[in-house]
C-alpha positions, 0 to 999 in steps of 0.5 A, spaced: 573 312 224 580 312 221 581 305 224 575 301 222 576 305 214 583 302 213 580 295 215 574 297 209 580 299 205 584 293 206 578 288 204 573 292 198 578 292 192 579 285 193 573 282 195 571 280 189 577 276 187 576 273 195 569 270 192 572 268 186 578 264 190 573 261 194 569 258 188 566 262 184 566 264 176 565 270 173 557 269 173 557 267 180 561 273 182 556 278 179 550 273 183 553 274 189 554 281 189 547 282 186 544 278 193 549 282 197 545 288 195 539 286 198 540 287 205 542 294 204 534 296 202 532 294 209 537 297 213 539 303 210 533 307 211 532 305 218 540 306 220 538 313 218 532 314 222 535 310 228 540 316 227 535 321 228 532 318 234 537 315 238 543 320 236 549 319 231 554 316 236 549 311 238 547 309 231 555 309 230 556 304 236 550 300 233 552 299 226 560 297 228 557 291 232 554 288 226 561 290 223 565 286 227 561 280 226 562 281 218 569 281 218 569 275 223 565 271 218 570 273 212 575 270 216 571 264 217 568 263 211 569 255 208 565 258 201 563 263 197 556 262 199 557 263 206 560 270 205 553 273 204 552 272 212 558 277 212 554 281 206 548 282 211 553 285 217 557 289 212 551 293 210 547 293 217 554 297 219 554 301 213 546 303 214 548 305 221 555 309 221 555 313 214 548 317 215 550 318 222 557 320 220 555 324 214 549 328 219 554 329 225 559 333 220 553 337 217 551 339 224 557 341 227 558 346 221 555 352 219 551 353 213 557 358 210 563 354 211 559 346 211 563 345 204 569 347 207 568 343 213 566 336 209 572 338 205 576 338 210 574 331 213 575 328 206 582 330 205 584 327 212 580 320 211 583 318 204 589 317 208 585 310 210 586 309 202 592 309 202 594 305 208 589 299 207 589 298 200 597 297 200 597 293 206 591 289 204 594 287 197 601 286 200 598 281 205 594 278 200 599 277 195 604 275 200 601 270 205 594 270 204 586 272 202 584 270 209 592 273 213 588 280 210 582 279 213 585 277 221 588 283 221 582 287 218 578 283 223 582 286 229 582 293 226 575 293 226 574 290 233 579 295 235 575 301 232 568 298 235 570 298 242 572 305 241 566 308 239 562 303 244 565 307 249 564 313 245 557 312 245 557 311 253 560 317 254 556 321 250 550 318 253 552 319 260 554 327 258 547 328 255 544 325 262 548 329 266 546 335 263 539 334 262 538 333 255 533 329 251 533 325 246 533 328 238 526 330 237 524 325 231 518 322 229 516 315 228 519 312 223 513 312 219 511 319 219 519 321 217 518 316 211 512 320 209 515 326 210 522 324 207 518 321 201 513 328 201 520 332 199 521 327 194 515 327 190 514 335 191 519 336 184 524 340 188 531 339 188 530 334 193 526 330 186 532 331 182 538 329 187 533 323 188 533 321 180 540 322 179 542 318 185 538 312 182 541 313 175 548 313 178 547 307 182 543 303 177 550 305 172 555 304 177 553 298 181 553 294 174 561 294 174 563 296 182 565 289 183 567 287 176 573 292 176 578 288 180 577 282 175 577 286 169 584 289 171 587 282 173 584 277 169 583 281 163 589 286 164 594 282 168 595 286 174 598 283 180 594 284 187 599 290 189 598 294 182 590 293 183 591 295 190 596 301 189 590 304 184 586 305 190 592 308 193 592 313 188 584 314 188 585 316 195 592 321 194 589 324 189 582 325 193 586 328 199 589 333 194 582 335 191 578 335 197 579 342 200 579 345 193 572 341 192 569 344 199 571 351 197 568 351 190 562 348 194 562 354 198 564 359 192 561 357 186 555 353 189 554 345 190 552 345 182 559 347 180 562 342 184 558 336 183 558 337 175 566 339 175 566 332 179 562 328 173 566 331 168 572 328 171 569 322 172 567 321 165 574 322 163 576 317 167 572 312 165 574 315 157 581 313 159 580 307 163 576 303 157 582 305 152 587 303 157 592 297 157 597 298 163 598 300 170 599 307 168 593 308 164 589 305 170 593 309 175 591 316 170 584 313 171 584 312 178 587 319 179 581 323 175 576 319 179 579 321 185 578 328 183 572 327 181 570 325 188 573 330 191 568 335 188 563 331 187 563 329 195 563 335 199 557 339 195 552 333 194 553 332 203 552 340 203 546 340 198 543 334 202 543 337 208 541 344 205 534 341 202 533 336 208 531 338 216 536 337 221 531 332 224 531 328 217 538 329 216 540 322 217 533 319 214 535 322 208 542 320 208 540 313 209 534 313 203 540 316 198 545 311 200 539 306 198 536 310 192 532 306 188 536 300 190 530 295 187 531 297 181 539 297 181 539 291 184 539 286 178 546 290 176 551 287 179 548 280 175 547 283 169 554 286 168 557 279 168 552 277 164 554 283 159 561 281 160 560 273 158 555 274 152 559 280 149 566 282 151 569 284 158 569 292 156 561 292 155 559 293 162 564 299 163 561 303 158 555 304 162 557 308 167 560 313 162 553 313 159 550 315 166 554 321 167 552 324 161 545 323 163 546 327 169 550 332 167 544 336 165 540 334 171 546 338 175 547 343 171 539 345 170 536 343 177 541 343 182 540 350 183 537 353 190 532 358 188 535 366 191 531 367 197 528 361 199 529 356 205 532 350 205 526 346 206 522 351 201 528 349 196 527 341 196 519 342 196 514 343 202 514 336 206 508 333 210 508 336 217 509 330 222 503 332 225 499 331 219 501 323 219 499 321 226 493 317 227 
């Protein structure tokens, strides 16, 4: 995971600039990332369900092979349009790996310590966000974008080989022990059960709503941010990459605090506190004019991420049955993706029609909308089981023909 994520963190902060480098203007950059959101809509829930069906390590191995293809195309693409092939491969890789990893962590911890376990993992993982962006920024600025993607491709391929061997080893061990594949209903039955939880009016309903608001508002600006700090504010590629490193260092420092807060004060306390830190970061971003201001904004975003991440994952794991965790994490990675689909393009249009600062106001508004939802709705009822707190799902047997 560390090798693969170093490769990803090398390239993600600079991907929009690479698209621009291959001939796209701001509007086309927005169009590219809008089109690239289509593939995750088809893969996210499927990847989570395959994780429930095949096993966590096996799903991670499948996603890694798709990720290798994506990285190869990044290196060889002659124009920005070709990068859409990479977007499909990257979406498939993420769809299989991310839900599996989140579900795997939940299954390796107890309910009482789960927040701290997620916090511990998050405190280790951000090292990739320090090494990756700094290495990527250095390679892109002093060699070329393609050199950066070539190094990332080698690192990701090494990670994929390790993952495939891990999956094969896990399969052999399970076969020798006489273990059966994880129990899971058919894909349609799993979807019916998950959407039953979403429609039941419990915590899962409000998680879905708040996650949708976050998807819609944040996807408007995610890929415009590097264009803004370089094209408008004049930051260099190394400075832009250093902002990602600042984010990761602060995430690393605060993740254990986020996990502890989730276990001791409840998930909504961590999520609400994280949203407040994120909102303050957006205010500083909007008012900022130099590298130091943006470093402070990224630091606050890192602290917010560290508080939200463990609590959010713990809450999902509590309100969803274990057999559906992969599917649930996949669903929430997609959320209301069809509604959020045009947001990168809309953000680019706001940039060009009004001013470059206008689209960056939207995430701040979204956070203000989500705060009361989190505080008043993200509270597990005392004395109820996890599934009852999320709303009673439709039994899998009732969905069979």
